[in-house]
Each structure stands twice: as C-alpha cells, then as structure tokens.
C-alpha positions as a Markdown table, in Angstrom:
| # | Residue | x | y | z |
|---|---|---|---|---|
| 1 | Met | 135.1 | 59.9 | 115.4 |
| 2 | Lys | 137.6 | 62.1 | 114.6 |
| 3 | Gly | 138.1 | 62.1 | 111.1 |
| 4 | Asn | 134.6 | 63.4 | 110.9 |
| 5 | Phe | 135.1 | 66.3 | 113.1 |
| 6 | Ile | 136.4 | 68.6 | 110.0 |
| 7 | Ile | 133.8 | 67.1 | 108.0 |
| 8 | Ile | 130.9 | 68.5 | 110.4 |
| 9 | Ala | 133.0 | 71.6 | 111.1 |
| 10 | Phe | 132.6 | 72.4 | 107.1 |
| 11 | Phe | 129.0 | 71.7 | 106.7 |
| 12 | Val | 128.1 | 73.6 | 110.0 |
| 13 | Thr | 130.2 | 76.5 | 108.8 |
| 14 | Leu | 128.1 | 76.0 | 105.3 |
| 15 | Ala | 125.0 | 76.0 | 106.8 |
| 16 | Val | 125.6 | 79.5 | 108.8 |
| 17 | Ala | 126.5 | 81.0 | 105.8 |
| 18 | Tyr | 123.6 | 79.8 | 103.9 |
| 19 | Leu | 121.2 | 80.8 | 106.4 |
| 20 | Ser | 123.0 | 83.9 | 107.0 |
| 21 | Leu | 122.2 | 85.1 | 103.2 |
| 22 | Ile | 119.0 | 83.8 | 102.3 |
| 23 | Lys | 115.6 | 85.5 | 103.1 |
| 24 | Ile | 113.9 | 84.2 | 105.6 |
| 25 | Thr | 110.4 | 85.2 | 106.6 |
| 26 | Lys | 110.0 | 87.0 | 109.8 |
| 27 | Val | 108.7 | 84.8 | 112.6 |
| 28 | Ser | 106.7 | 87.0 | 115.1 |
| 29 | Val | 108.8 | 86.3 | 118.3 |
| 30 | Lys | 108.3 | 88.2 | 121.4 |
| 31 | Ile | 112.0 | 88.0 | 122.7 |
| 32 | Gly | 114.0 | 91.2 | 122.4 |
| 33 | His | 117.0 | 90.5 | 120.4 |
| 34 | Ile | 116.5 | 86.9 | 119.6 |
| 35 | Asp | 118.6 | 86.8 | 116.7 |
| 36 | Lys | 121.9 | 88.4 | 118.5 |
| 37 | Val | 121.1 | 85.1 | 120.7 |
| 38 | Tyr | 121.2 | 82.8 | 117.2 |
| 39 | His | 124.4 | 84.5 | 116.1 |
| 40 | Phe | 125.9 | 83.5 | 119.6 |
| 41 | Ile | 124.6 | 80.1 | 119.4 |
| 42 | Ser | 126.0 | 80.1 | 115.8 |
| 43 | Tyr | 129.6 | 81.1 | 116.2 |
| 44 | Phe | 130.0 | 79.3 | 119.4 |
| 45 | Thr | 129.1 | 75.8 | 117.5 |
| 46 | Ile | 131.1 | 76.9 | 114.9 |
| 47 | Thr | 134.3 | 77.8 | 116.9 |
| 48 | Ile | 133.8 | 74.3 | 119.0 |
| 49 | Cys | 133.6 | 72.4 | 115.5 |
| 50 | Trp | 136.9 | 73.8 | 114.3 |
| 51 | Leu | 138.9 | 73.2 | 117.4 |
| 52 | Leu | 137.6 | 69.7 | 117.6 |
| 53 | Ser | 139.1 | 69.0 | 114.0 |
| 54 | Phe | 142.3 | 70.6 | 115.0 |
| 55 | Tyr | 142.3 | 69.7 | 118.5 |
| 56 | Lys | 145.8 | 68.0 | 118.2 |
| 57 | Lys | 147.6 | 71.1 | 116.8 |
| 58 | Pro | 147.0 | 73.4 | 119.6 |
| 59 | Asn | 148.8 | 75.8 | 117.7 |
| 60 | Leu | 146.3 | 76.6 | 115.4 |
| 61 | Lys | 143.7 | 77.2 | 118.2 |
| 62 | Tyr | 144.3 | 81.2 | 118.0 |
| 63 | Ile | 144.0 | 80.9 | 114.4 |
| 64 | Ile | 141.2 | 79.2 | 113.9 |
| 65 | Val | 139.4 | 81.9 | 116.8 |
| 66 | Phe | 140.7 | 84.5 | 114.6 |
| 67 | Cys | 139.1 | 83.0 | 111.2 |
| 68 | Cys | 135.8 | 82.5 | 113.1 |
| 69 | Ile | 135.9 | 86.3 | 113.8 |
| 70 | Leu | 136.9 | 87.2 | 110.5 |
| 71 | Phe | 134.1 | 84.7 | 109.0 |
| 72 | Gly | 131.5 | 86.6 | 111.1 |
| 73 | Ile | 132.3 | 89.9 | 109.7 |
| 74 | Ile | 133.0 | 88.8 | 106.2 |
| 75 | Ile | 129.2 | 87.4 | 106.4 |
| 76 | Glu | 127.8 | 90.6 | 108.0 |
| 77 | Leu | 129.5 | 92.4 | 105.0 |
| 78 | Leu | 128.3 | 89.9 | 102.5 |
| 79 | Gln | 124.5 | 90.7 | 103.7 |
| 80 | Gln | 125.0 | 94.3 | 103.3 |
| 81 | Ala | 126.5 | 93.8 | 100.0 |
| 82 | Thr | 124.8 | 91.3 | 98.5 |
| 83 | Thr | 121.3 | 91.2 | 99.5 |
| 84 | Ser | 118.7 | 93.8 | 99.8 |
| 85 | Tyr | 116.7 | 92.0 | 102.6 |
| 86 | Arg | 119.5 | 92.0 | 105.1 |
| 87 | Thr | 121.9 | 94.3 | 106.7 |
| 88 | Ala | 125.3 | 94.4 | 108.7 |
| 89 | Asp | 125.3 | 95.0 | 112.1 |
| 90 | Tyr | 128.0 | 95.8 | 114.5 |
| 91 | Lys | 126.1 | 94.1 | 117.4 |
| 92 | Asp | 125.5 | 90.7 | 115.5 |
| 93 | Val | 129.3 | 90.6 | 114.9 |
| 94 | Ile | 129.8 | 91.5 | 118.7 |
| 95 | Ala | 127.4 | 88.4 | 119.5 |
| 96 | Asn | 129.2 | 86.4 | 116.9 |
| 97 | Thr | 132.7 | 87.2 | 118.7 |
| 98 | Ile | 131.0 | 86.2 | 122.3 |
| 99 | Gly | 130.1 | 83.3 | 120.9 |
| 100 | Ile | 133.5 | 82.5 | 119.7 |
| 101 | Phe | 135.1 | 83.3 | 122.6 |
| 102 | Leu | 133.1 | 81.4 | 125.1 |
| 103 | Gly | 133.6 | 78.1 | 122.5 |
| 104 | Leu | 137.2 | 78.9 | 123.0 |
| 105 | Ile | 136.9 | 79.0 | 126.8 |
| 106 | Val | 134.6 | 75.8 | 127.2 |
| 107 | Phe | 136.9 | 73.9 | 124.7 |
| 108 | Asn | 140.0 | 75.0 | 126.9 |
| 109 | Tyr | 138.1 | 73.8 | 130.0 |
| 110 | Phe | 137.0 | 70.4 | 128.8 |
| 111 | Phe | 140.3 | 69.8 | 126.7 |
| 112 | Lys | 141.9 | 69.6 | 129.8 |
| 113 | Lys | 139.4 | 67.0 | 131.2 |
| 114 | Ile | 139.2 | 64.6 | 128.4 |
| 115 | Asp | 141.0 | 63.1 | 125.8 |
| 116 | Ile | 138.8 | 62.9 | 122.5 |
| 117 | Lys | 139.5 | 59.9 | 120.3 |
C-alpha cells in the first residue's frame, strides 16, 4: 500500500484543483458557509495523503504543510485570474489552512500510535 500513497495524493490533489476551477451549478443548501467545510475537508485530505506519501521522511513534514498552504493560495488566485465564475476569497484560504493544520495534528497523533506498512 505504501507505494500507492503518492499516486493517491497526486490524484486527490488533481481532483481538488479540477473541482476548484470548474463551473459548478449552485445547489440549494441551507447551511451557511458550507463551502468552507468543503475547503476544510479537501485540504485536510490532501495533507493527510501527502504526509502518508512521505511518512518515512519526517523532515519533509513541514515542507509538505507549506506546499499545501501554497497550493491553496495558488488555486484561489487562479480562480480569480482564469475564471469568470469563481472569485478568490481569503476565508477559503483560512479554511484550507485550518484543514491542513488539523491534518498535520491528526497525522502526528496517529503516526505515533501505528507503524504504516
């Protein structure tokens, strides 16, 4: 399974980028700021996937976190610059970053308890 983590991480990242840049029809959801929850979950997942991909190289952990944050910022800027139906939102970057840091915390907690084979 360990060889597949990087492939999974790559495709999860690609899926988030794709879904962040395509035009999605509005779905009538009555929960306020639900898109921030989507951002949180997406970036939590990306972070966990990339951390699992390089779990044997703990010195890369913070580089991965930095790259995930940078990826989220770049996607927001691309939404503003390349689409007419999406806009950049600093609140999305905050939701992304919270998801990334929680992903790091969860990874650190569980990595201490299990050895991934």
